[in-house]
Every structure is written in C-alpha cells, then in structure tokens.
C-alpha positions in Angstrom: -28.1 12.7 -16.9 -24.5 11.9 -16.6 -23.5 8.2 -17.1 -20.3 6.2 -16.8 -20.7 4.2 -20.0 -17.4 5.5 -21.2 -15.7 4.0 -18.2 -17.0 0.6 -19.1 -15.7 0.9 -22.6 -12.2 2.1 -21.4 -12.0 -0.5 -18.7 -12.7 -3.4 -21.2 -10.3 -1.9 -23.7 -7.6 -2.0 -21.1 -8.0 -5.8 -20.9 -7.4 -6.1 -17.2 -9.2 -7.7 -14.3 -11.2 -5.8 -11.7 -8.7 -6.7 -9.0 -5.7 -5.6 -11.0 -7.4 -2.4 -12.0 -8.4 -1.7 -8.4 -4.8 -2.1 -7.3 -3.6 0.2 -10.2 -6.2 2.9 -9.5 -6.3 2.7 -5.7 -10.1 2.2 -5.6 -11.5 -0.8 -3.7 -12.5 -3.7 -6.0 -16.1 -3.6 -4.8 -16.4 0.0 -5.9 -14.9 -0.8 -9.3 -17.5 -3.5 -9.7 -20.4 -1.3 -8.6 -19.4 1.5 -11.0 -19.1 -1.0 -13.8 -22.7 -2.1 -13.0 -24.0 1.5 -13.2 -23.4 3.0 -9.7 -22.4 6.7 -9.4 -18.7 7.6 -9.7 -17.3 10.3 -7.3 -14.9 13.0 -8.6 -12.1 11.4 -6.6 -12.7 8.0 -8.3 -13.0 9.7 -11.7 -9.5 11.3 -11.1 -8.0 8.0 -10.0 -9.5 6.2 -13.0 -8.3 8.8 -15.4 -4.7 8.4 -14.1 -4.9 4.6 -14.2 -6.3 4.6 -17.8 -4.3 7.6 -19.0 -7.3 9.4 -20.3 -9.5 12.5 -19.9 -12.7 12.7 -17.8 -14.7 13.1 -21.0 -13.5 9.7 -22.1 -15.1 8.1 -19.0 -18.4 10.0 -18.5 -21.0 11.3 -20.9 -24.2 13.3 -20.7 -27.4 11.9 -22.0 -30.7 13.6 -22.1 -33.1 11.9 -19.7 
C-alpha cells in the first residue's frame, strides 16, 4: 500500500502553514489538510508538492506492505 507519510514529514520540516503551503503549491488548502490527514494524493498534487518542497516523489510517498 502506498502512503503519504513522507509528505507529512517534509511538510512539517518546511515549517510553514497549510495556507501558505497551499498558495505556494497551487493546491487548495482543504486538499492539503485532507492529505495531511491521510487522504489519497493525486499525481498532479504529487508533482505540485515536489516542486513546492524541492524534493523527489520518493521523499513524499512510500510503499508499505499491507
């Protein structure tokens, strides 16, 4: 199963607010909140988050055996 745990870590290391990060990434603040709380991330959102955080997709998502 693919999880977004890495996104949570990278987001909190960036030391920003959800609103500021939403503006930086171009993703609606409610979607940022939902993803931080475990919702599924789309490929488009993954791309935008990688650009905003200046990281690779593997830094934001990880595979865990179910």
